[in-house]
C-alpha positions in Angstrom: 14.9 -2.8 -12.7 12.3 -1.2 -10.3 12.6 -1.0 -6.6 9.9 -0.3 -4.0 10.7 1.0 -0.6 8.0 1.0 2.1 8.0 2.9 5.3 5.6 4.0 8.1 4.7 0.9 9.9 4.8 0.5 13.7 3.0 -0.1 16.9 -0.1 1.9 17.7 -3.0 1.7 20.1 -6.5 0.9 18.9 -8.1 4.1 17.6 -4.8 5.5 16.5 -3.5 6.3 13.1 -0.5 5.4 10.9 0.5 6.5 7.4 2.3 4.0 5.1 4.4 5.1 2.2 5.8 3.2 -0.8 8.2 4.9 -3.2 9.1 3.4 -6.6 12.3 4.0 -8.4 14.2 2.7 -11.3 13.4 2.1 -15.0 9.8 3.4 -15.0 8.0 4.8 -18.0 4.7 5.0 -16.3 3.1 3.7 -13.1 -0.3 2.2 -13.6 -2.4 0.9 -10.7 -0.9 1.0 -7.2 -2.2 -1.3 -4.4 -1.8 -2.1 -0.8 -2.2 -5.7 0.5 -1.9 -7.1 4.0 -1.2 -10.5 5.4 -2.0 -11.3 9.0 -0.4 -14.3 10.7 -1.9 -17.6 9.5 -4.1 -15.8 6.9 -4.0 -15.3 3.2 -2.8 -12.0 1.7 -5.7 -9.7 1.0 -6.2 -6.6 -1.0 -6.7 -3.5 1.2 -6.9 -0.7 -1.3 -6.1 0.3 -4.9 -5.7 3.5 -6.9 -5.5 3.7 -10.6 -3.4 6.1 -12.6 -6.4 8.3 -13.0 -7.1 8.4 -9.3 -10.0 6.0 -9.0 -9.9 4.1 -5.8 -11.4 1.0 -4.2 -11.3 -0.5 -0.8 -11.9 -3.7 1.1 -15.1 -3.5 3.0 -13.3 -4.0 6.3 -11.4 -0.7 5.8 -13.9 1.6 4.1 -14.3 4.9 5.8 -11.1 4.4 7.9 -8.3 4.0 5.3 -7.5 6.3 2.5 -5.2 5.5 -0.4 -3.5 8.3 -2.4 -0.6 8.8 -4.8 1.9 11.4 -5.7 2.8 10.8 -9.3 5.7 13.3 -9.3 7.3 11.2 -6.6 6.2 7.8 -7.8 4.8 7.2 -4.3 1.6 5.6 -3.0 0.3 6.3 0.5 -2.1 4.5 2.9 -3.5 6.7 5.6 -5.0 4.4 8.3 -7.3 5.9 10.9 -9.4 4.4 13.7 -7.1 1.4 13.7 -8.4 -1.8 15.2 -6.5 -4.9 16.5 -7.7 -6.8 13.5 -5.8 -4.5 11.3 -2.6 -6.0 12.6 -0.7 -7.5 9.7 2.3 -7.1 7.4 1.4 -4.5 4.8 2.8 -4.7 1.2 2.6 -2.3 -1.6 2.2 -3.6 -5.2 2.8 -1.5 -8.2 2.1 -2.2 -11.8 4.7 -0.5 -13.9 5.0 0.2 -17.7 8.7 0.0 -18.4 10.5 1.5 -21.5 10.3 -1.8 -23.4 6.5 -1.3 -23.5 5.7 -4.2 -21.2 3.9 -4.0 -17.8 5.3 -5.6 -14.7 4.1 -6.1 -11.1 6.5 -5.3 -8.3 6.2 -5.9 -4.5 7.5 -3.9 -1.6 9.4 -5.6 1.2 6.5 -5.2 3.6 6.1 -3.2 6.7 4.6 -4.4 10.0 1.6 -2.8 11.6 0.6 -3.8 15.1 -2.5 -2.4 16.8 -2.8 -3.0 20.5 -6.1 -3.2 22.3 
């Protein structure tokens, strides 16, 4: 099995910064793409940022220039650095990791979610 543990959420004022982390552990042969999603109250879950195993990144238009996704392959960890936070960034943030396990198959796993609240 594979476990994802998220950390780094909290309450911050508008204009502030937070850094989210998501560490994967367990039966992992290789980690493929790692993603961050968010879900605000009453809204659908949306993709915020993604990073491939080769380091290519993409971002939602709403966070471009403010958020940075990165990964540490030695630690099986993905990060989301969030700067210039806005009240509309308030949401539960979830990491999603695509893992190649030793049986040769790929699986998607979700973190437990971490709450980010941005006050105006």
